[in-house]
N, C-alpha and C positions, 0 to 999 in steps of 0.2 A: 165264218167271220160275222161280227156284229152288223156289218153293212147288209149282208143278206137277210139277217133277221129283221132289221129295220124295214127293208123293202117287203118282207113277207107279211108283217103285221100292220103296216101303215100304208095309207094311200099317198101321203105327202109328209114332208118334214123339213126341219131346219137343223143344220149341224153347224156349230161354231166352236172353234178351238183357238188357242193362242197360235199365231202364225210362227213359222220357223224363225223369222226375224225377232219377234217378241221373245220366243223361247230362248234363243241364243243370247239375247241382250239382257234379259231379266237378271238383275244382280251382277251385271258386268262391272268390273273386270275380274271378279272372284271366280275361282275355278269351279265352285259349286253353283254356277248360275243355271237359270232355268228352274223348272219345278222338278224335284227329284222323283215324284210319282208319275210324271209323264214319260211314257216309253217310246213315243213316236213323234217325229216331225210330221205335220199334216198341212197340205196346201192343195189348191185347186189349179189345174192346168187350164190353158185357154179354151180347150174343148169341153170344160166342165168336169173332167175326171178328177175325183178326189184321190190324192196320193198320200200314202203312208210310207215314211222312211224311218228306219230304226234310229232312236236317239240313245246314245251311250255317253259316258264321260269322255270318251275319245272323239266321238263324232260331233259333239257339241262345239268342239274347237274347229271343225271343218265345216265349211258352209254347204248347206244343202243345195239342190238344184232348183230351188224355188224362185219365184218371180223377183224377190227383193234381195237376193244373195249379194249381188255386186254393190248395191246400195249399203247393205250392212257393213261390208268390208270398209267402205269409205267412212261411214259414220263412226265406227268403232275407233278409228284413228283421230277423230276430231272432237268427240264429246266425252267429258269427264264423268258425267252421271247420265248414263243412257236411259235409266228409268224415268228421268224428268222429261224426256222428249216424247214419250208415248202419248201424252195428253194433246199434243199438237199434230200428230200424224193421222193420216186417213184411217178410218176404221179397218179397211181391208189390208192395211199395212201391219196392223197389230193383231188382227184376227183372221183366221181362215173361216169363210162363211159359204155355206152351200144350202140353197133352198131347192127342194126337189119335189117333183110330182111323179107318181107311178114308180119310177126307177131312177137310179143314177149309176154312173160308171165309177169304178174305183180301181186302184192299182196298189198292190203291196210290194214294196221293194225291200229285198233282203229279209232278215229275221231279227227280231228284238232278242236281246240276250238277257 
């Protein structure tokens, strides 16, 4: 996996991806929301494990087990243009961020199709 290669060739790094919240909300409420070329939801657990969960047209409608999933469900019901709120949300709500030195833990859940 790419994570092993990053740790093999680098002593430290920075990983940033759209959070599952942002991925599920981008272009909401259209069915083609999120970025079509992103194949995974990515987030960081409290113990700093980087988690990858497959993203498909079906799973984008189901909320991942990420930190902000319950918040997303509430916001979807209240906001007409979800894209407009991303400018006022905390950076870690919109983006998954991991700074690492030497090594980092990661977990891959399921398989992308």
